Structure formats: C-alpha cells, structure tokens
C-alpha positions in Angstrom: 5.0 10.2 -10.6 4.7 9.4 -6.3 2.7 7.1 -5.5 1.7 6.4 -1.9 2.3 3.2 -0.1 0.4 1.6 3.0 0.3 -1.6 4.8 -2.2 -3.5 7.3 -4.6 -0.7 8.5 -6.3 -3.4 10.2 -9.6 -1.3 11.4 -7.5 1.6 12.7 -9.4 4.4 11.9 -8.1 7.3 13.6 -5.0 6.2 11.9 -6.5 6.3 8.4 -7.8 9.2 8.8 -4.2 10.8 9.6 -3.3 8.6 6.3 -5.3 10.0 4.1 -3.6 13.6 5.1 -0.7 13.1 4.7 -1.4 11.0 1.7 -3.7 14.0 0.7 -0.1 16.5 1.6 2.4 14.7 0.1 -0.4 15.6 -3.1 0.1 12.3 -4.3 -0.8 10.6 -7.2 -2.0 7.0 -6.8 -2.7 5.1 -3.8 -1.6 1.4 -3.1 -2.3 -0.7 -0.1 -0.3 -4.6 0.3 -3.2 -5.4 2.1 -5.0 -6.8 5.3 -7.7 -3.2 5.8 -9.8 -6.3 6.8 -13.1 -4.3 7.0 -15.7 -2.3 4.2 -15.3 0.4 7.0 -11.7 1.2 6.3 -12.1 2.2 2.6 -15.0 3.7 3.3 -12.4 6.1 5.3 -10.2 5.9 2.5 -11.7 7.4 0.5 -11.6 10.9 1.5 -8.6 10.0 -0.8 -7.6 12.9 -3.5 -6.1 10.1 -5.1 -7.2 6.2 -6.8 -7.0 3.8 -4.6 -5.6 0.3 -5.8 -4.2 -2.9 -3.8 -4.7 -6.4 -3.0 -6.2 -8.6 -0.5 -4.0 -9.7 2.7 -4.7 -12.6 5.0 -7.7 -11.1 7.8 -9.5 -9.6 5.1 -13.2 -9.6 4.3 -13.6 -10.5 0.7 -17.1 -9.6 -0.1 -17.7 -6.4 2.2 -14.5 -5.2 0.6 -15.3 -5.7 -2.4 -18.2 -3.4 -2.2 -17.0 -1.0 -0.3 -14.1 -1.0 -3.0 -16.8 -0.3 -5.9 -19.0 1.9 -3.7 -15.7 4.5 -4.0 -13.9 3.5 -7.0 -11.2 1.9 -5.7 -9.4 -1.7 -7.1 -8.3 -4.3 -4.9 -7.6 -7.5 -6.2 -6.0 -11.1 -5.4 -2.5 -10.8 -5.5 0.5 -11.0 -7.0 -1.2 -8.1 -8.8 0.7 -6.3 -11.6 1.1 -3.5 -12.5 2.8 -0.5 -14.6 2.8 3.0 -13.4 4.5 5.6 -15.0 7.1 3.2 -17.0 7.7 1.0 -13.4 6.8 -2.1 -13.5 6.5 -3.0 -10.6 4.4 -6.0 -7.8 2.1 -5.7 -4.7 1.2 -8.8 -2.8 0.5 -8.7 0.9 3.2 -11.5 1.9 6.3 -11.7 1.1 6.3 -15.3 0.5 4.5 -14.6 -2.4 7.0 -12.9 -4.5 8.1 -16.5 -5.0 5.8 -16.4 -7.5 7.1 -13.9 -9.4 9.8 -13.2 -11.2 11.7 -10.3 -10.3 14.2 -10.1 -12.9 10.5 -8.2 -14.9 10.0 -5.5 -12.1 11.7 -2.1 -10.6 9.1 -2.1 -7.8 8.3 -4.8 -5.4 5.8 -4.0 -3.1 4.7 -5.5 0.2 3.0 -5.3 4.1 2.3 -8.9 6.2 5.1 -8.7 8.6 4.5 -4.8 10.5 8.1 -4.2 10.1 9.5 -0.8 7.4 11.8 -3.0 4.1 13.9 -1.3 2.2 16.6 -3.4 -0.3 17.9 -2.7 -3.0 19.5 -5.2 -5.4 19.9 -4.8 -8.8 18.7 -1.8 -9.5 15.2 -3.0 -8.1 13.5 -2.0 -4.8 11.6 -3.7 -2.3 9.6 -1.8 0.2 7.4 -2.1 2.5 6.4 1.1 5.1 5.7 -0.8 8.6 3.0 -0.2 11.1 0.2 1.9 10.6 -1.8 0.5 13.3 -0.4 1.0 16.5 -1.5 2.7 19.0 1.7 4.8 19.7 1.6 8.2 18.5 5.4 8.5 16.6 5.6 4.8 15.5 3.0 4.4 13.1 4.6 4.8 9.5 3.2 4.8 5.0 5.6 5.4 2.1 6.0 7.2 -0.8 7.4 5.8 -3.7 8.8 8.3 -6.3 8.5 6.3 -9.8 11.2 8.8 -11.8 13.6 7.8 -8.8 12.7 5.0 -7.1 13.7 7.0 -3.7 11.3 6.5 -1.0 10.8 9.3 1.6 8.4 7.6 4.7 5.8 9.5 6.1 5.7 9.2 10.5 2.7 9.7 12.8 
C-alpha cells in the first residue's frame, strides 16, 4: 500500500490543486495530512482526491469548519496523536513532533509529523519518521509532498 503524506498546506490553494494532481497520478490508496490545513476551503480543494484523506489537526486549524468540510467529503480529522494500522504497519500521526513524547515509539513502524516545514526522513530501530516538508511556499520546485510504500517503508519525495 502506498500512502500520500502532506503537511502544513496553510490554504495555499494553487499548491493544494497541484498536490491533488500528484497524489492522483501516484495512485496512492490513502492520503494522510499531518495538520495545518487551516480553513475548510482547503479541504474542499482536496475533494478532488481519488483516495480517502485522514489526518490530525494542527495549531493553526479552524477545527469546527474543518470538521464540517471533512464530513462533507468523507474525510477524517482527529486530535493527535492519531494511531492507526494500514497494510499491517502501525502508524502514529501528530502535527508537532514534540507530541511524539507522549507516544511509545517502540510500538510504531511509521511516525508522521508536520509543523516544522522541513523535510525529515529518519530511520532508527526499523522505524521510519517522516515529514515531507514545505508545501505551502510560493517558490516553484521548493514545495514537496511524500509517498510512503508501507510494504518497504521506502519514501518518495514529489517536488513541485
């Protein structure tokens, strides 16, 4: 199973439209947003995804409007940390990486986060910690989202 990972979209709608194109072209089976969607209009733009979206709220998110928009599109947003299992992999999702402190790292195969707007790929003890980095910027070629292959834990960065 291949999942798309995105963080900190911050209402940059032209970028969100491009992210949707990238994830649809990559044929991901699920998209995980690690927070800071910010406003409902961004979730409406994600409505063109060909895969379900789930994720966690970030520190800049307008939660009630986002909950309503998520329900309208069949998306799921949670207060973090979100713990789930996909394709036999135990995954934990937070917005701020400091929130990993409240989670037992040895019980997860994949840890996803955002908040810092920096690309992070760390491997330790057979575990992957990943943040695709900046995706709300204005500079073409400096924005990125990621695809994680849950079978191999390999990461692909999609720059735009």
